[in-house]
N, C-alpha and C positions, 0 to 999 in steps of 0.2 A: 460894916454890915450892919442894918439894922434889922430887926424882927420881922418887918414885913417882906423883907425879900425871900425869907423862908417860906413859900407857898405850898410846898407840898408835904406828905407824909412817907415817911421811908421805915419798914422796920427791918433789924439788923438779926441774920440767921446765921449759924455757925452749924458746921457740920460735927457729926457725931458718929463715930462707929460702933455698933453694938454685934455679938455674937450673933450667927444666925442658927446656931445650934447644929451646925454639920461642919467644924472647923473651918466656918469661912466668917466673914464681917459683910454686915449690911450698913450702909451710909444712910443715917438720917439727918434730915434739917429741923433744927429748932430754935424757937425765937430767943433772942436775948434777953436782957432786963430793959433794953434798949428798944422799945415798940414804939410804932407813931410817931418818930422822931421828926420834928419839922427841918426840912432841908429844901435845897434848890435843887431841882434837876432838868438841866438844860443841854440843848443839844450842842456839839462841838463846831465850829467852824473855822475856815482859815488855816493858818499855820498850827494852830492848836489840834485841828483834825488829822492833818497831814502828820506831825507829830506821833501823836496817839496812833495812828494807823501802822506806823513803823514798828509799835511794838505788839499790837495786834489788829489786823486787817479790820475786824468788826467792832472796833471802840469807835464809839460815836457819843456818848452823855458823860457830863461833868456833874458830878454830885457834891453840893457843899452842905457843910453841917456847921454847928457852933463847936467849939474846941471843947473836948471835955479830957479829963486827966487819965482815964482808963483804957481810952479808946485802943490801943497797941492790945493789949488783954480782950476788950470786946469783939474785936475783929479775927482773935485767934489765930496771928501770924500765917495771915494769907488763907486760913480754910473758913472764910466768911463772904455771904452774900447778901444782897438788897431785895426787899421786897418792897416796890416802889407801889403806894396806893394810889393809884389815876382813878381819879373818881369817875370818869364819864366811861373809860374802858375797864376798869378793873384792875386786880394786882398782877405786876409785870414782874418778872423776876431778872434783876441784872446781876451781873458776873462783875467782880470787882478786878480790872485790867494791872492799874497800877495801884502800890500801896499810897495811904494816905499821907498827902503833905501839910503842912502849916501852911496855908496862904498866907495869913496874918499870924505872927505868932502869938499862942494862946487866944485867939480868936477865933479862926475859923478852921477847918480842913476841908480839904479838897481830894476829890480821886476819880480816876477815868474809869468808866464802866462800860461793857457792853449789854445789850438785850440778849436774853436765851431764848432760843426760838423755842 
C-alpha cells in the first residue's frame, strides 16, 4: 500500500455513556485522537460483498487504514463508528460490521462497514 492509495479522510468516534440525571444513561459519540485519518473507502463487490452480507445484509463498504499499534483501544472494543468525510456529499456515518483485520501484517488494516441511514 502506498500513500496515494489512501484518498479519503475518516474520523474514528467512540460511544460514551453519561448519566442523564434521572437514573438513566445517555449515549453520545465523541471523536478520538484519530481525526481525519487517511483511508480508502471502497464498495464491496463479488464474493467479498456476498460474504459480508452474510454477516449483515446492509454491509457494502470496505475501509482500509494504515496499521497503528493502539487500534484495538482506539476502536473501543466494538463501540466505535467511522465518520467518512466525503467532500461532494458531506459527512457520512459508517457502522463497523466486522472488527478490523490486518490485511498486511503491521502495514494495513481493513474493516467491513455499512452506512447508517
